[in-house]
C-alpha positions in Angstrom: -16.8 1.8 4.5 -16.9 0.9 1.0 -14.2 0.5 -1.3 -14.9 3.9 -2.9 -14.1 5.5 0.3 -10.3 5.1 -0.6 -10.8 7.9 -3.5 -11.2 10.5 -0.7 -7.9 9.7 0.5 -5.8 9.2 -2.8 -3.4 11.9 -4.0 -3.8 13.1 -7.5 -1.5 11.3 -9.9 -0.7 11.9 -13.8 -0.8 9.2 -16.4 2.6 7.5 -16.0 4.4 4.3 -16.5 1.6 3.2 -19.2 4.1 0.7 -20.8 5.5 -0.8 -17.4 1.8 -1.1 -16.7 0.8 -3.0 -20.1 3.5 -5.4 -19.3 3.0 -6.6 -16.2 1.7 -10.0 -15.5 -0.2 -11.6 -12.7 3.2 -12.5 -11.0 4.4 -9.5 -10.9 1.1 -7.9 -9.5 1.3 -10.4 -6.7 5.2 -9.4 -6.4 4.3 -5.5 -6.6 1.5 -6.3 -3.5 4.2 -8.4 -1.1 6.8 -5.5 -1.5 4.5 -3.0 -0.8 2.8 -5.1 2.4 6.7 -5.9 3.8 7.5 -2.5 3.0 4.6 -1.1 5.5 5.5 -4.0 8.1 8.9 -2.9 7.7 7.9 0.8 8.6 5.5 -0.1 11.2 7.9 -2.6 13.2 10.1 0.3 13.6 7.5 2.8 14.7 5.2 0.3 16.7 6.6 -2.2 19.6 3.2 -4.0 19.0 5.4 -5.0 15.3 8.7 -5.9 17.5 8.8 -9.5 15.8 10.4 -9.7 12.3 7.5 -11.8 11.3 4.9 -10.4 8.8 2.3 -12.9 9.7 1.2 -10.9 12.9 1.1 -7.7 10.2 -0.9 -9.5 7.9 -3.1 -11.0 10.6 -4.2 -7.5 11.9 -4.1 -5.4 8.1 -4.1 -8.1 5.4 -7.6 -8.1 4.3 -7.8 -4.3 4.5 -4.6 -3.9 2.8 -6.1 -6.4 0.0 -9.4 -3.8 -0.6 -6.8 -1.1 -0.3 -4.5 -2.6 -2.9 -7.2 -4.4 -5.2 -9.0 -0.8 -5.7 -5.7 0.8 -6.6 -4.7 -1.9 -9.0 -8.2 -1.6 -10.9 -8.5 2.3 -10.8 -4.8 4.0 -10.2 -2.4 1.3 -11.2 0.5 3.9 -11.6 0.0 5.0 -8.1 1.1 1.3 -6.9 4.1 1.5 -8.9 5.2 5.2 -8.1 5.0 4.2 -4.5 7.0 1.0 -5.1 9.4 2.7 -6.8 9.6 5.2 -3.9 9.7 2.9 -1.0 12.5 0.8 -2.9 14.5 4.0 -3.4 15.9 4.4 0.5 15.0 7.6 0.8 12.4 8.2 3.5 11.4 11.6 2.1 9.7 9.9 -0.9 7.4 7.4 1.3 5.1 9.8 3.0 2.3 10.0 0.4 2.3 6.1 0.6 2.4 5.5 4.6 -0.1 8.5 4.8 -2.8 7.3 2.2 -2.4 3.8 3.8 -3.0 5.4 7.0 -6.0 7.3 6.3 -7.9 4.2 4.3 -7.1 2.2 7.4 -8.7 4.5 9.5 -11.7 4.8 7.1 -11.9 1.0 7.2 -11.8 0.4 11.1 -15.1 -0.6 12.8 -16.8 2.3 15.1 -16.2 1.6 18.8 
């Protein structure tokens, strides 16, 4: 599947956080990526027994390459969406997290090889 397939599963985003985006350096982008991956790992570990281990290495082995495509596409096309999801994922209100989780799950499904 092409990276452009992610556009089919993205929610609409208003132009937000322009100032924060303009000030982000590469280290902050790496930290953001790591925080989002760790968040998804925690969610999946709590819902699926395959990720019972607290070790994120297994999750990255299974999902890292796909997440990289997901993240890089968003960083170049809708970085404000990444920031919004980070804020919502870290606010401890699970009701705010569904957009990120569903978008990631939908994208991951588009990337699976046909059987």
